[in-house]
N, C-alpha and C positions, 0 to 999 in steps of 0.2 A: 544605261545604254551599255555598258560592258557585257550583260547577258544577251542583247542580240545580237553581237559581233562574235560572241562566244557560240551562239547558236548557228549562226553563217559559216562560219570556221570548221563547226562540228559536221555539219550539212556537207560543204565542200570536201572535207577530208573522206567522210563517208560513204557519200552518193558517188563523190567522182574520184579523187585523188590515190585512193586506197584501191582502185580498180583500173587504173591506167598506169602504164609505165612511161613516166616522161622522161622524154631522151634531151630535153635542153628547154633555156630560157625562153625562146621563140615558142616551142611547144608549149609549155608549163602557159604561155600568155595565151596562147590561142583555144587551151583544153576550159582555162580559167573564163576566157571571154563567151566561150559556149556556154558553159554552164550556169554564169551570171543571168545570161539571157534566159535560157529556160527558166531558171529559180525565181526572175522577176515577172515573166511573160507567158510562159508554156505550160506552167503547173497550175492546180486549183490554190487558192487561197481561201483560208478561212476568213469569211468577212463577218458583218453582224449577224448575231442571232446562230452562231455557227454553221452557216450555210457556205458549202463548198462551191466557188465560183472563178473564172479566171477572170482576169484584170478587164476585157472587154465584154463579159456577160452582162446583160440588161437585167438591171435589180429587180424589176419587176416579173419577172420570167422565171418562174420553178421548173426547172427542168427535169422530167421525168427519164426513166431506161427508155431509152429507145433502141429500133432494131439495128443488128449488128450490121445489116449492109451500109446503114447509114453513115456510119461513122470511119475516121479513116485515122489512121495512124501514121504520125513521121517521127522517123528516128532522127536522134542526135549523139553526138561523140561516139559514133559507128556503132549505133545499137544499144549503147549503154542508159541513153535517157530516150523515154518515149513520151509521145504529146498526143493527145486525141483533141479532132475536130469533127464537125459535123461534114459529111459530104457535099459537094458544091451541087 
């Protein structure tokens, strides 16, 4: 359990807090809330069989590289984090 917490804290520090000047407790809470939402929902996770998938992906579908105009980017934390989704 301790290793999982250390990994999460290291990710928060490297990917978030080392790149943002936090100006107060409210700002830190907002930044961490946004980052945790991205960490749990917006990024790909390694699942069974080492396949990278987002949490809401259909497990029966293997996604191949797609056309660039069919991908949309969503920036979070002022562009520090990027999430990519299929175009609607």
